[in-house]
ZAKOL-330317 format. One line per field, with one value per residue: x, y, z of N, C-alpha, C in turn; residue number from 1. Coordinates in nm, 4 decimals, decimal comma. Example, Ala and Ser with C-alpha at 12.3 -4.5 7.8 and 13.67 -1.06 7.14 Angstrom:
! ZAKOL-330317
n_X	[1,3190|1,2850]
n_Y	[-0,5690|-0,2250]
n_Z	[0,7800|0,7080]
ca_X	[1,2300|1,3670]
ca_Y	[-0,4500|-0,1060]
ca_Z	[0,7800|0,7140]
c_X	[1,3200|1,2900]
c_Y	[-0,3300|0,0030]
c_Z	[0,7800|0,7870]
n	[1|2]
END
This chain:
! ZAKOL-330317
n_X	[1,8640|2,1497|2,4670|2,7554|2,9996|2,9152|2,7831|3,0028|3,1533|2,9682|2,9603|3,2280|3,2250|3,0349|3,1758|3,3152|3,1450|3,0657|2,8717|2,6381|2,6162|2,3648|2,1489|1,8766|1,6123|1,3718|1,0705|0,9355|0,6234|0,5941|0,7256|0,9984|1,3176|1,4775|1,7570|1,9434|2,2218|2,2103|2,2872|2,1723|1,9914|1,7867|1,6628|1,3288|1,1210|1,0287|0,7773|0,5197|0,7076|0,9552|1,1419|1,3546|1,4364|1,6358|1,5956|1,7373|1,5907|1,6620|1,6971|1,6011|1,3841|1,2572|0,9965|0,8322|0,9208|0,8500|0,5798|0,2507|0,2247|0,4233|0,6334|0,9383|1,2753|1,5210|1,8433|2,0915|2,4253|2,7119|3,0631|3,1659|3,0357|3,1164|3,1441|2,8794|2,7647|2,9051|2,8227|2,5480|2,5449|2,5797|2,8297|2,9302|2,7792|2,7335|2,6761|2,4341|2,2626|2,1930|2,3675|2,5721|2,6233|2,4151|2,1205|1,7831|1,4313|1,2140|0,9384|0,7150|0,7929|0,9825|1,3116|1,5916|1,9024|2,0479|2,2462|2,2671|2,3398|2,1124|1,7694|1,5185|1,1843|0,9714|0,7121|0,6110|0,5116|0,4900|0,5787|0,8052|0,9142|1,2310|1,4591|1,6865|1,5960|1,3694|1,2169|1,1501|0,9335|0,9197|0,7113|0,7832|0,7358|0,8396|1,1409|1,4515|1,7122|2,0464|2,2794|2,4988|2,7041|2,7931|2,8783|2,8881|2,9110|3,0801|3,0874|3,2887|3,4486|3,4767|3,5487|3,5303|3,4847|3,5232|3,3535|3,5092|3,5086|3,5809]
n_Y	[2,1229|2,1594|2,3184|2,1268|2,2357|2,4698|2,3691|2,2605|2,4939|2,6325|2,4670|2,4999|2,7712|2,7742|2,6420|2,8416|2,9801|3,0199|2,8337|2,7883|2,4937|2,2574|2,0161|1,8372|1,6970|1,4436|1,2666|0,9845|0,8615|0,6023|0,6173|0,5900|0,7485|1,0076|1,1669|1,4189|1,5849|1,9209|2,1919|2,3902|2,6075|2,8755|3,1905|3,2977|3,4735|3,6868|3,7280|3,5750|3,3699|3,1868|2,9354|2,8292|2,5265|2,3102|1,9973|1,7131|1,5179|1,2538|1,1698|0,9399|0,9980|1,2191|1,2436|1,2243|1,4520|1,6593|1,6469|1,7777|1,9653|1,8197|1,7581|1,8814|1,9337|2,1876|2,1797|2,3889|2,3606|2,3650|2,4570|2,2345|2,0167|1,8679|1,5906|1,5051|1,6234|1,4844|1,2099|1,2336|1,3087|1,0774|0,9626|0,7426|0,4762|0,2473|0,3119|0,4242|0,7259|0,8604|0,7849|0,9542|1,2564|1,4607|1,3678|1,4418|1,4245|1,6789|1,8831|1,8067|1,5634|1,5444|1,4529|1,6284|1,8083|1,8477|2,0323|2,2039|2,5051|2,6515|2,5582|2,5095|2,4516|2,3137|2,3051|2,1709|2,4003|2,4983|2,3536|2,3185|2,1831|2,1780|2,1198|1,8893|1,8939|1,9329|2,2206|2,3410|2,5350|2,6216|2,6607|2,8139|2,7012|2,7138|2,8193|2,7189|2,8370|2,7883|2,8644|3,1560|3,2123|3,2576|3,0319|2,9001|2,6046|2,6062|2,5575|2,5311|2,5099|2,2313|2,1783|2,2024|2,4859|2,7715|3,0603|3,3704|3,6739|3,9940]
n_Z	[-2,6710|-2,4799|-2,5295|-2,4796|-2,3944|-2,2736|-2,0487|-1,9105|-1,8618|-1,7057|-1,4761|-1,3903|-1,3313|-1,1209|-0,9229|-0,8099|-0,6557|-0,3361|-0,1029|0,1636|0,3634|0,4018|0,5609|0,4603|0,6323|0,7099|0,8019|0,6649|0,5202|0,6192|0,8560|0,8430|0,8600|0,6705|0,5230|0,3532|0,2061|0,1089|-0,1000|-0,2334|-0,1203|-0,0386|0,0837|0,0267|0,0943|0,3707|0,4404|0,3163|0,5466|0,3926|0,2108|-0,0588|-0,2065|-0,3967|-0,5464|-0,6729|-0,9279|-0,9365|-0,6786|-0,4350|-0,2629|-0,3658|-0,4687|-0,2429|-0,1013|-0,2697|-0,2729|-0,2099|0,0878|0,2214|0,4994|0,6310|0,7555|0,7372|0,8088|0,9089|0,8690|1,0889|1,1168|1,2397|1,1373|0,9099|0,8762|0,9033|0,6770|0,4756|0,5131|0,4750|0,2157|0,0901|0,0705|0,1988|0,1502|0,2986|0,5563|0,7979|0,7621|0,9894|1,1812|1,2373|1,4056|1,6230|1,6386|1,7001|1,7842|1,6864|1,8074|1,6369|1,5526|1,3502|1,2414|1,3620|1,3687|1,6741|1,7379|1,5229|1,3352|1,2726|1,2404|1,0109|1,0131|0,7868|0,5305|0,2188|-0,0245|-0,2915|-0,6075|-0,8749|-1,1800|-1,3283|-1,5696|-1,4475|-1,1905|-0,9075|-0,8006|-0,4982|-0,3156|0,0103|0,2878|0,5904|0,9148|1,1701|1,3437|1,4691|1,6578|1,7381|1,9780|1,9951|1,8234|1,4825|1,2664|0,9986|0,7908|0,4896|0,1296|-0,1501|-0,4667|-0,4542|-0,1931|0,1688|0,3848|0,6051|0,7301|0,7425|0,8865|0,7380]
ca_X	[1,9831|2,2504|2,6044|2,8312|3,1016|2,8463|2,7620|3,1334|3,1853|2,8756|3,0086|3,3508|3,1845|2,9664|3,2763|3,3662|3,0373|3,0548|2,7358|2,6220|2,5806|2,2500|2,0958|1,7318|1,5742|1,2277|1,0161|0,8494|0,4906|0,6048|0,8015|1,1422|1,3807|1,5575|1,8342|2,0348|2,2912|2,1646|2,3599|2,0914|1,8856|1,7902|1,5389|1,2409|1,0490|1,0044|0,6332|0,5276|0,8406|0,9671|1,2708|1,3565|1,5357|1,6360|1,6155|1,7577|1,4831|1,7146|1,6961|1,4973|1,2683|1,2129|0,8508|0,7767|0,9563|0,7819|0,4345|0,1871|0,2216|0,5280|0,7029|1,0802|1,3582|1,6464|1,9409|2,2060|2,5398|2,8221|3,1943|3,1944|2,9456|3,1616|3,1141|2,7341|2,7444|2,9576|2,7406|2,4164|2,5651|2,5901|2,9690|2,9549|2,6466|2,7188|2,6398|2,3077|2,2865|2,1655|2,4715|2,6650|2,5531|2,3250|1,9855|1,6733|1,3001|1,1565|0,8015|0,6212|0,8466|1,0858|1,4485|1,6694|2,0329|2,0351|2,3458|2,2762|2,3405|1,9709|1,6837|1,3931|1,0806|0,9031|0,6228|0,6106|0,4033|0,4814|0,6839|0,8204|1,0193|1,3149|1,5757|1,7058|1,5603|1,2437|1,2368|1,0473|0,9155|0,8753|0,6624|0,8485|0,6415|0,9150|1,2857|1,5277|1,8462|2,1322|2,4008|2,5114|2,8075|2,7563|2,9920|2,8334|2,9971|3,0699|3,1374|3,3279|3,5565|3,4893|3,6043|3,4635|3,5556|3,4550|3,3383|3,5973|3,4744|3,6921]
ca_Y	[2,0579|2,2572|2,2999|2,0606|2,3251|2,5624|2,2967|2,2520|2,6281|2,6623|2,3955|2,5654|2,8973|2,7473|2,6025|2,9649|3,0392|2,9522|2,8197|2,7240|2,3529|2,2202|1,8809|1,8261|1,5744|1,4241|1,1347|0,9418|0,8160|0,4769|0,6433|0,5861|0,8798|1,0302|1,2915|1,4379|1,7129|2,0120|2,3196|2,4884|2,6559|3,0216|3,2508|3,3523|3,5876|3,6771|3,7413|3,4707|3,3122|3,0750|2,8981|2,7546|2,4201|2,2352|1,8550|1,6363|1,4217|1,1188|1,1372|0,8392|1,0496|1,3481|1,2453|1,2559|1,5885|1,7567|1,6291|1,8883|1,9622|1,7368|1,8278|1,8500|2,0318|2,2291|2,1957|2,4665|2,2983|2,4462|2,4109|2,1045|1,9157|1,8154|1,4470|1,4920|1,6547|1,3745|1,0888|1,2628|1,3204|0,9412|0,9273|0,6106|0,4147|0,1355|0,3630|0,4938|0,8705|0,9121|0,7356|1,0639|1,3777|1,4553|1,3742|1,4337|1,4556|1,8055|1,8702|1,7367|1,4320|1,5467|1,4431|1,7502|1,8103|1,9245|2,1388|2,2779|2,6508|2,6863|2,4566|2,5629|2,3495|2,3568|2,2167|2,2038|2,4891|2,4961|2,2747|2,3375|2,1004|2,2481|2,0373|1,7671|1,9175|1,9880|2,3426|2,3369|2,6511|2,5671|2,7535|2,7910|2,7083|2,7554|2,8253|2,6928|2,8957|2,7304|2,9384|3,2937|3,2197|3,2267|2,9571|2,8037|2,5253|2,6534|2,4661|2,5956|2,4453|2,0916|2,1678|2,2718|2,5990|2,8441|3,2044|3,4563|3,8140|4,0820]
ca_Z	[-2,6188|-2,4410|-2,5719|-2,3735|-2,3396|-2,1843|-1,9233|-1,8431|-1,8124|-1,5965|-1,3567|-1,3458|-1,2693|-0,9950|-0,8236|-0,7517|-0,5759|-0,2067|-0,0523|0,2929|0,3518|0,4837|0,5480|0,4638|0,7034|0,7146|0,8334|0,5551|0,5621|0,6938|0,9777|0,8168|0,8515|0,5505|0,5271|0,2405|0,2010|0,0039|-0,0997|-0,3041|-0,0304|-0,0301|0,1323|-0,0762|0,1496|0,5142|0,4584|0,4183|0,5678|0,2984|0,1549|-0,1837|-0,2053|-0,5219|-0,5213|-0,7952|-0,9484|-0,9188|-0,5358|-0,4116|-0,1892|-0,4182|-0,4846|-0,1106|-0,0641|-0,3557|-0,2651|-0,1374|0,2334|0,2819|0,6082|0,6413|0,8241|0,6759|0,9160|0,8640|0,9336|1,1396|1,0723|1,3020|1,0793|0,7814|0,8720|0,8800|0,5361|0,3930|0,5196|0,4171|0,0711|0,0385|0,0423|0,2572|0,1438|0,3920|0,6883|0,8155|0,7646|1,1238|1,2721|1,2634|1,4465|1,7388|1,5857|1,7963|1,7252|1,7323|1,8552|1,5487|1,5200|1,2462|1,2913|1,3439|1,4346|1,7975|1,7443|1,3962|1,3496|1,2714|1,1794|0,9586|0,9999|0,6646|0,4545|0,0762|-0,0637|-0,4378|-0,6717|-1,0182|-1,2386|-1,4243|-1,6013|-1,3696|-1,0509|-0,8580|-0,7234|-0,3944|-0,2288|0,1379|0,3891|0,7192|1,0269|1,2889|1,3294|1,5911|1,6508|1,8413|2,0094|1,9487|1,7213|1,3446|1,2128|0,9023|0,7032|0,3521|0,0280|-0,2763|-0,5397|-0,4140|-0,0584|0,2775|0,4416|0,7107|0,7066|0,8218|0,8599|0,6988]
c_X	[2,0903|2,3872|2,6839|2,9363|3,0388|2,8228|2,8919|3,1707|3,0948|2,9221|3,1360|3,3195|3,1199|3,0628|3,3312|3,2628|3,0235|2,9086|2,7384|2,5767|2,4689|2,2199|1,9450|1,7000|1,4229|1,1952|0,9186|0,7173|0,4951|0,6859|0,9521|1,1962|1,4665|1,6308|1,9246|2,0960|2,2372|2,2452|2,2815|1,9685|1,8984|1,6586|1,4598|1,1777|1,0428|0,8559|0,5613|0,6697|0,8535|1,1100|1,2485|1,4660|1,5228|1,6753|1,6268|1,6471|1,5292|1,7164|1,5757|1,3719|1,2146|1,0619|0,7825|0,7992|0,8848|0,6303|0,3743|0,1868|0,3237|0,5998|0,8484|1,1516|1,4802|1,7404|2,0623|2,3280|2,6431|2,9536|3,2297|3,1156|2,9901|3,1298|2,9659|2,7045|2,7879|2,8675|2,6032|2,4237|2,5829|2,7315|3,0091|2,8211|2,6261|2,6737|2,5050|2,3365|2,2620|2,2634|2,5682|2,5836|2,4593|2,1808|1,8840|1,5432|1,2547|1,0096|0,7061|0,6746|0,9506|1,2235|1,5229|1,8034|2,0243|2,1294|2,3667|2,2797|2,1973|1,8958|1,5541|1,2961|0,9867|0,7975|0,6237|0,4889|0,3818|0,5996|0,6846|0,9328|1,0963|1,4388|1,5772|1,6537|1,4138|1,2813|1,1195|1,0488|0,8512|0,8295|0,7274|0,7449|0,7100|1,0642|1,3487|1,6673|1,9263|2,2581|2,4023|2,6121|2,7518|2,8801|2,9445|2,9425|2,9728|3,1291|3,1663|3,4436|3,5837|3,5427|3,5163|3,5495|3,4711|3,4503|3,4323|3,5633|3,5974|3,7197]
c_Y	[2,1642|2,2192|2,2397|2,1521|2,4288|2,4964|2,2873|2,3876|2,6685|2,5958|2,4583|2,6975|2,8760|2,7017|2,7249|3,0365|2,9599|2,9449|2,7559|2,5806|2,3222|2,0726|1,8904|1,6946|1,5667|1,2857|1,1003|0,8892|0,6889|0,4928|0,6382|0,7285|0,8872|1,1630|1,2981|1,5772|1,7936|2,1416|2,4281|2,5229|2,8068|3,0728|3,3034|3,4809|3,5730|3,6952|3,7001|3,4132|3,1870|3,0595|2,8308|2,6497|2,3427|2,0912|1,7827|1,5313|1,2769|1,0760|1,0469|0,8957|1,1807|1,3534|1,2806|1,4041|1,6932|1,7372|1,7423|1,8633|1,8688|1,8200|1,7845|1,9618|2,0625|2,2632|2,2693|2,4169|2,4001|2,3862|2,2739|1,9892|1,8591|1,6667|1,4208|1,5188|1,5388|1,2523|1,1128|1,2890|1,1823|0,8968|0,7938|0,5374|0,2977|0,1816|0,4328|0,6423|0,9313|0,8582|0,8457|1,1876|1,3518|1,4741|1,3565|1,4559|1,5899|1,7818|1,7923|1,6010|1,4288|1,5278|1,5729|1,7341|1,9024|2,0436|2,2102|2,4272|2,7036|2,5705|2,5252|2,4466|2,3973|2,2573|2,2651|2,2899|2,4860|2,4175|2,3043|2,2454|2,1850|2,1636|1,9106|1,7779|1,9557|2,1100|2,3503|2,4690|2,5976|2,6781|2,7161|2,8046|2,7456|2,7498|2,8023|2,7512|2,8385|2,8138|3,0771|3,3076|3,1829|3,1658|2,8540|2,7279|2,5732|2,5500|2,5457|2,5179|2,3033|2,0713|2,2428|2,3873|2,6640|2,9925|3,2801|3,6006|3,8955|4,1838]
c_Z	[-2,5955|-2,4961|-2,4550|-2,3130|-2,2471|-2,0482|-1,8432|-1,7838|-1,6966|-1,4677|-1,3027|-1,2761|-1,1337|-0,8852|-0,7501|-0,6646|-0,4459|-0,1647|0,0853|0,2723|0,4513|0,4651|0,5604|0,5327|0,7121|0,7679|0,7230|0,6097|0,6457|0,8226|0,9594|0,8070|0,7250|0,5666|0,4051|0,2479|0,0830|0,0140|-0,1713|-0,2203|-0,0254|0,0259|0,0136|-0,0249|0,3010|0,5451|0,3302|0,4268|0,4818|0,2490|0,0208|-0,1699|-0,3358|-0,4938|-0,6541|-0,8079|-0,9332|-0,7721|-0,5069|-0,3455|-0,2445|-0,4360|-0,3525|-0,0783|-0,1478|-0,3573|-0,1812|0,0128|0,2975|0,3876|0,6108|0,7157|0,7381|0,7922|0,8594|0,9413|0,9803|1,0912|1,1308|1,2390|0,9451|0,7688|0,8480|0,7331|0,4477|0,3958|0,4570|0,2668|0,0082|0,0095|0,1036|0,2624|0,2401|0,5305|0,6857|0,8313|0,9026|1,2269|1,3133|1,2989|1,5624|1,6920|1,6986|1,7199|1,7784|1,7619|1,7683|1,5029|1,4098|1,3087|1,2600|1,4152|1,5556|1,8024|1,6108|1,4251|1,3597|1,2063|1,1379|0,9439|0,8891|0,6187|0,3102|0,0444|-0,2143|-0,4930|-0,8205|-1,0650|-1,3384|-1,4477|-1,5181|-1,2271|-1,0296|-0,7752|-0,6261|-0,3183|-0,1022|0,2305|0,5220|0,8295|1,1573|1,2590|1,4662|1,5685|1,7666|1,8588|1,9493|1,8358|1,5838|1,2794|1,1116|0,8274|0,5609|0,2569|-0,0981|-0,3356|-0,4915|-0,2733|0,0424|0,3261|0,5498|0,6746|0,8002|0,7885|0,8244|0,8059]
n	[1|2|3|4|5|6|7|8|9|10|11|12|13|14|15|16|17|18|19|20|21|22|23|24|25|26|27|28|29|30|31|32|33|34|35|36|37|38|39|40|41|42|43|44|45|46|47|48|49|50|51|52|53|54|55|56|57|58|59|60|61|62|63|64|65|66|67|68|69|70|71|72|73|74|75|76|77|78|79|80|81|82|83|84|85|86|87|88|89|90|91|92|93|94|95|96|97|98|99|100|101|102|103|104|105|106|107|108|109|110|111|112|113|114|115|116|117|118|119|120|121|122|123|124|125|126|127|128|129|130|131|132|133|134|135|136|137|138|139|140|141|142|143|144|145|146|147|148|149|150|151|152|153|154|155|156|157|158|159|160|161|162|163|164|165|166]
END
């Protein structure tokens, strides 16, 4: 059992670590679409091309996403996508998560944001459970890059922001 004050300090420290905001999107076995905001995404390797994404075990679709060979997209949000992040984070449960944003089907049928900074098309390769989360290593099968500008949506200290080069 962890010391409660350590958990509080850890959360305070993490508020100071800016992260890019992404939306994970997928089509479930029954054809229903699912999307959720994720901030814990990082590259693992470029050979083989792979990402790591952490998914809370309380998420309704985590079993699907952590099943072998599950297919999903990681949509890297731009500064104009704060509304997409909010709805996919469940901040308005009365609305469909695909009501906001320019969602299209990519070649294999996955829902993707047409104007995302980048989209990584992935499949689950390895899964590990740690604490409250599933850690998913995803093999990247293709990448879509939109536009030349790099303007990712960032999140730190409970707020959105933008990257400004020094």
